[in-house]
C-alpha positions as CSV (number, residue, x, y, z in Angstrom):
1,M,0.0,0.0,0.0
2,I,2.7,2.5,1.0
3,R,4.7,1.5,-2.1
4,K,1.7,2.4,-4.4
5,I,1.2,5.7,-2.7
6,L,4.9,6.6,-3.0
7,S,4.9,5.5,-6.7
8,A,1.9,7.6,-7.4
9,S,3.4,10.6,-5.5
10,L,6.7,10.3,-7.4
11,L,4.9,10.0,-10.8
12,T,2.8,13.1,-10.0
13,A,5.8,15.1,-8.9
14,L,7.7,14.2,-12.1
15,F,4.8,15.1,-14.2
16,L,4.4,18.5,-12.5
17,A,8.1,19.3,-12.8
18,T,8.2,18.6,-16.5
19,P,7.6,21.5,-18.9
20,A,4.7,20.9,-21.4
21,F,6.2,21.3,-24.9
22,A,3.8,22.5,-27.5
23,E,5.8,23.0,-30.6
24,E,8.9,21.3,-32.1
25,A,11.2,21.8,-35.1
26,T,14.1,19.7,-36.3
27,V,17.0,21.1,-38.4
28,G,18.9,18.4,-40.3
29,R,21.4,20.3,-42.5
30,P,23.6,23.3,-42.1
31,I,21.9,26.7,-42.8
32,E,18.5,24.9,-43.0
33,A,16.1,27.0,-40.8
34,G,13.6,25.8,-38.3
35,I,10.8,28.2,-37.1
36,L,8.7,28.1,-34.0
37,H,5.7,30.3,-33.1
38,N,4.7,29.8,-29.4
39,G,4.0,32.2,-26.6
40,H,5.2,35.8,-26.8
41,L,8.2,35.1,-29.0
42,D,8.7,33.8,-32.6
43,M,12.0,32.0,-33.1
44,V,14.2,31.1,-36.1
45,V,17.0,28.6,-35.6
46,Y,19.8,27.2,-37.8
47,Y,23.3,25.7,-37.4
48,V,26.7,25.6,-39.0
49,P,29.5,23.2,-38.3
50,I,32.5,24.6,-36.5
51,D,35.8,23.4,-34.9
52,G,35.9,19.6,-34.3
53,D,32.5,18.0,-33.9
54,L,30.6,21.1,-32.7
55,L,27.6,22.6,-34.4
56,E,27.2,26.3,-33.8
57,V,23.4,26.8,-33.2
58,T,22.0,30.3,-33.6
59,A,18.5,31.1,-32.4
60,T,16.9,34.5,-33.0
61,F,13.8,35.4,-30.9
62,A,11.5,38.2,-32.1
63,P,8.8,39.5,-29.7
64,K,5.4,39.3,-31.3
65,G,4.4,42.7,-29.9
66,G,7.4,44.4,-31.5
67,G,10.7,45.3,-30.0
68,D,14.3,44.3,-30.4
69,P,15.1,40.7,-31.3
70,L,17.1,38.5,-28.9
71,R,19.9,36.1,-30.2
72,V,21.5,33.1,-28.6
73,V,24.5,31.3,-30.1
74,M,25.7,28.0,-28.6
75,G,28.0,25.1,-29.5
76,L,26.4,21.7,-29.3
77,A,28.3,18.4,-29.4
78,D,26.6,15.2,-30.3
79,R,24.0,14.2,-27.6
80,D,24.2,17.7,-25.9
81,S,21.0,19.3,-24.7
82,V,20.1,22.5,-22.9
83,A,16.8,24.2,-21.8
84,F,16.3,27.8,-20.7
85,S,13.9,30.7,-20.7
86,M,14.6,34.1,-22.2
87,P,14.9,37.2,-20.0
88,G,11.6,38.9,-19.6
89,Y,9.7,35.7,-20.8
90,R,10.1,33.3,-17.9
91,G,6.9,31.4,-18.6
92,S,8.3,29.9,-21.9
93,I,11.0,27.2,-22.0
94,Y,13.1,26.5,-25.0
95,A,14.9,23.1,-25.2
96,F,17.7,22.4,-27.7
97,S,19.1,18.9,-28.3
98,R,21.5,17.4,-30.8
99,S,21.6,13.9,-32.2
100,G,24.1,13.4,-35.0
101,E,23.5,16.1,-37.6
102,E,20.0,16.9,-36.3
103,V,19.2,19.7,-33.9
104,T,15.8,19.6,-32.4
105,V,14.2,22.6,-30.7
106,A,11.0,22.4,-28.6
107,T,9.2,25.2,-26.9
108,G,6.5,25.1,-24.3
109,T,5.2,26.5,-21.0
110,D,7.0,25.9,-17.7
111,K,4.3,24.2,-15.6
112,H,6.1,23.6,-12.3
113,P,5.6,26.3,-9.6
114,R,8.4,28.7,-8.8
115,A,9.7,28.7,-5.3
116,D,8.6,32.3,-4.8
117,A,5.0,31.4,-5.8
118,L,4.5,28.7,-3.2
119,P,2.4,29.4,-0.2
120,D,4.1,29.9,3.2
């Protein structure tokens, strides 16, 4: 009985701590662009090969309501992954992962509660 309750609690906690990803794009060749439209930002992403086995991934974020675009440039090795939110847009999560020559980008909403939003 206790094992079932602990398993259900753990499963629920993992589900709540996982961002819900709504849109995904995969880029499979250098300079090929992927586009995502989710939340308050539109995003275009592409990559070019650089030193060694790295792919230089460039993502440009444009606010839908106007304003200056934001750009992120990162090097990804095979099997690397990273997730983050953009300054001023904390509710949206952007996850980048690489597998071979493919870079996949997913965007969604951060569903887990922030520490400062929890009741005392």
